[in-house]
NUFI-377907 format. One record per atom (N, C-alpha, C, O): x, y, z. Coordinates in pm, whole numbers, padded with zeros to 5 digits, always signed. Layout:
BEGIN
XYZ ...
END
This chain:
BEGIN
+11610+11468+10878 +11552+11387+10772 +11419+11324+10817 +11330+11301+10735 +11407+11296+10947 +11284+11232+10995 +11167+11330+10998 +11051+11288+10998 +11195+11459+11000 +11088+11558+10994 +11055+11596+10850 +10939+11623+10816 +11158+11599+10765 +11140+11644+10628 +11058+11548+10543 +10966+11591+10473 +11089+11420+10549 +11024+11322+10461 +10872+11315+10483 +10799+11318+10385 +10821+11305+10608 +10676+11303+10625 +10609+11433+10579 +10499+11430+10522 +10673+11546+10603 +10616+11673+10559 +10615+11683+10406 +10522+11737+10348 +10719+11631+10343 +10726+11632+10198 +10618+11543+10137 +10555+11581+10039 +10597+11426+10195 +10493+11335+10146 +10355+11398+10166 +10269+11388+10079 +10334+11462+10281 +10207+11529+10307 +10183+11641+10206 +10071+11657+10156 +10286+11719+10176 +10273+11828+10079 +10245+11773+09939 +10170+11834+09862 +10305+11659+09904 +10280+11598+09774 +10134+11559+09759 +10072+11590+09657 +10078+11493+09859 +09938+11452+09851 +09844+11571+09855 +09740+11571+09789 +09878+11673+09931 +09796+11794+09937 +09794+11864+09802 +09688+11906+09755 +09911+11878+09740 +09920+11943+09610 +09846+11861+09504 +09778+11918+09418 +09858+11730+09511 +09789+11644+09415 +09638+11659+09428 +09568+11670+09327 +09587+11661+09550 +09443+11676+09570 +09394+11812+09520 +09290+11820+09453 +09468+11917+09552 +09425+12051+09509 +09434+12068+09358 +09339+12114+09295 +09548+12032+09300 +09570+12058+09158 +09490+11967+09066 +09444+12010+08960 +09472+11841+09105 +09411+11746+09014 +09265+11716+09042 +09195+11668+08952 +09217+11742+09161 +09078+11707+09191 +08991+11827+09226 +08876+11833+09183 +09043+11922+09302 +08960+12036+09344 +08958+12148+09241 +08850+12197+09205 +09074+12190+09194 +09081+12305+09103 +09052+12269+08959 +08988+12346+08887 +09100+12153+08916 +09089+12117+08776 +09085+11965+08762 +09153+11894+08836 +09006+11918+08669 +09000+11775+08638 +09034+11763+08490 +08954+11800+08405 +09154+11712+08460 +09200+11710+08322 +09255+11572+08286 +09237+11476+08361 +09321+11564+08173 +09374+11436+08127 +09483+11384+08221 +09501+11263+08235 +09556+11474+08284 +09658+11433+08381 +09596+11362+08500 +09656+11270+08556 +09477+11404+08539 +09407+11339+08649 +09371+11196+08613 +09393+11104+08691 +09316+11178+08494 +09280+11042+08450 +09403+10953+08436 +09399+10835+08473 +09511+11009+08383 +09633+10931+08370 +09687+10892+08507 +09734+10779+08526 +09680+10983+08602 +09729+10956+08737 +09646+10848+08806 +09701+10757+08868 +09513+10857+08795 +09425+10760+08860 +09440+10621+08797 +09464+10523+08867 +09425+10615+08665 +09431+10486+08597 +09570+10425+08608 +09584+10304+08628 +09674+10508+08595 +09811+10458+08607 +09840+10403+08745 +09904+10298+08758 +09793+10472+08849 +09815+10423+08986 +09742+10292+09009 +09798+10200+09069 +09618+10282+08962 +09542+10158+08981 +09605+10041+08907 +09617+09932+08963 +09645+10063+08782 +09708+09955+08706 +09840+09912+08769 +09867+09793+08781 +09921+10009+08809 +10051+09977+08867 +10034+09899+08998 +10103+09800+09021 +09942+09944+09083 +09919+09873+09210 +09861+09734+09187 +09899+09639+09255 +09767+09722+09092 +09712+09590+09062 +09821+09494+09016 +09827+09381+09062 +09906+09540+08925 +10012+09454+08876 +10108+09412+08986 +10151+09297+08991 +10143+09506+09076 +10233+09472+09185 +10170+09372+09282 +10234+09275+09323 +10044+09396+09318 +09978+09308+09414 +09954+09171+09353 +09985+09069+09414 +09899+09167+09231 +09871+09040+09165 +09999+08961+09141 +10005+08841+09168 +10101+09028+09090 +10228+08960+09064 +10296+08914+09191 +10349+08803+09196 +10295+08998+09294 +10358+08959+09420 +10287+08842+09485 +10352+08752+09539 +10155+08844+09482 +10078+08735+09541 +10101+08604+09467 +10123+08500+09529 +10096+08609+09334 +10120+08487+09257 +10264+08440+09266 +10289+08320+09264 +10359+08532+09276 +10498+08493+09295 +10515+08422+09428 +10584+08320+09437 +10452+08476+09532 +10461+08413+09664 +10397+08273+09662 +10454+08178+09716 +10280+08261+09600 +10212+08131+09595 +10290+08029+09513 +10299+07912+09552 +10347+08071+09401 +10424+07976+09321 +10555+07937+09389 +10600+07824+09375 +10615+08029+09464 +10737+07994+09539 +10704+07902+09655 +10783+07814+09689 +10588+07921+09716 +10547+07836+09827 +10518+07695+09780 +10551+07598+09848 +10456+07683+09663 +10423+07551+09608 +10537+07491+09527 +10525+07378+09481 +10645+07563+09510 +10763+07521+09434 +10728+07479+09292 +10770+07374+09244 +10650+07563+09226 +10617+07539+09086 +10631+07671+09010 +10620+07779+09067 +10654+07659+08881 +10674+07777+08798 +10539+07843+08767 +10438+07775+08749 +10540+07975+08763 +10419+08047+08725 +10401+08036+08574 +10498+08034+08498 +10277+08030+08530 +10251+08018+08387 +10281+08151+08317 +10289+08256+08379 +10298+08142+08187 +10329+08261+08108 +10215+08362+08115 +10239+08483+08123 +10093+08314+08113 +09979+08404+08122 +09973+08479+08254 +09940+08597+08257 +10007+08411+08363 +10007+08477+08494 +10113+08585+08499 +10090+08693+08555 +10228+08556+08442 +10335+08657+08440 +10294+08777+08356 +10320+08891+08394 +10229+08753+08243 +10188+08863+08156 +10074+08944+08218 +10068+09066+08202 +09982+08876+08289 +09874+08949+08356 +09930+09040+08464 +09871+09144+08494 +10042+09003+08521 +10106+09088+08622 +10192+09197+08559 +10193+09310+08607 +10265+09164+08451 +10362+09259+08398 +10300+09367+08310 +10346+09481+08313 +10200+09336+08233 +10141+09436+08144 +10077+09551+08221 +10099+09666+08183 +09998+09528+08327 +09947+09643+08404 +10058+09726+08469 +10044+09848+08481 +10167+09661+08510 +10278+09738+08567 +10339+09830+08462 +10365+09947+08489 +10362+09777+08343 +10421+09858+08236 +10328+09970+08194 +10370+10085+08182 +10200+09938+08171 +10104+10041+08130 +10083+10145+08240 +10074+10265+08211 +10075+10101+08364 +10058+10194+08475 +10177+10287+08488 +10160+10407+08513 +10298+10233+08473 +10417+10316+08481 +10420+10418+08368 +10456+10534+08389 +10382+10376+08248 +10378+10469+08134 +10275+10579+08156 +10301+10695+08123 +10160+10544+08210 +10058+10646+08238 +10103+10742+08349 +10076+10861+08342 +10172+10691+08450 +10225+10778+08554 +10331+10872+08498 +10335+10990+08534 +10418+10822+08410 +10515+10909+08345 +10447+11016+08262 +10489+11132+08261 +10341+10978+08192 +10267+11074+08112 +10198+11179+08200 +10192+11297+08163 +10147+11137+08315 +10084+11233+08407 +10187+11330+08463 +10159+11449+08477 +10307+11280+08496 +10413+11369+08544 +10456+11466+08435 +10483+11583+08463 +10462+11418+08310 +10496+11507+08199 +10391+11615+08183 +10424+11732+08162 +10263+11577+08193 +10156+11675+08183 +10166+11778+08295 +10144+11897+08272 +10200+11733+08415 +10212+11824+08529 +10326+11922+08509 +10313+12041+08540 +10438+11873+08458 +10553+11961+08437 +10525+12061+08324 +10564+12177+08334 +10457+12017+08219 +10428+12104+08106 +10314+12201+08135 +10296+12298+08061 +10237+12177+08239 +10120+12258+08270 +10157+12375+08361 +10102+12390+08470 +10251+12457+08316 +10294+12574+08392 +10227+12696+08331 +10232+12713+08209 +10165+12781+08412 +10100+12900+08357 +10201+12991+08288 +10311+13014+08339 +10164+13044+08171 +10252+13131+08096 +10202+13275+08096 +10276+13366+08058 +10078+13297+08138 +10021+13431+08143 +10014+13474+08289 +09961+13402+08374 +10067+13591+08316 +10066+13644+08452 +09927+13700+08481 +09875+13782+08405 +09868+13656+08592 +09734+13704+08627 +09739+13836+08703 +09648+13919+08692 +09844+13855+08780 +09855+13976+08859 +10000+14024+08854 +10092+13948+08884 +10018+14149+08815 +10152+14203+08809 +10185+14269+08942 +10103+14341+08998 +10305+14242+08991 +10351+14302+09115 +10436+14423+09078 +10535+14412+09007 +10396+14538+09129 +10472+14659+09100 +10575+14680+09209 +10543+14679+09328 +10698+14699+09166 +10805+14725+09261 +10821+14874+09280 +10818+14951+09183 +10836+14915+09403 +10857+15058+09432 +11006+15088+09426 +11090+15006+09464 +11036+15206+09378 +11177+15248+09371 +11230+15273+09511 +11164+15335+09595 +11349+15225+09535 +11415+15252+09663 +11373+15155+09772 +11402+15183+09888 +11310+15049+09744 +11276+14966+09855 +11217+14839+09823 +11184+14762+09913 
END
């Protein structure tokens, strides 16, 4: 398991770079970029403000909670949409036919 997980993560990032940035730039790429940024912003902003409000022993305001939660929700939705686009983006036309020889 200690060899598989790092190799799997490396393959994920390699495939993402090739499919979304080098070979093609499509709506899935924009959804992936914007979704990742929004999700990370919401996590960092919310975590930082949660830590500060817990340290000061005061409740976070409603606006602070919403500024943290809305980017997380929107980012997650965009990431789901990017994954859906990736799954649906399977080639249906064969570019090269492989001929099988009889007997072997």
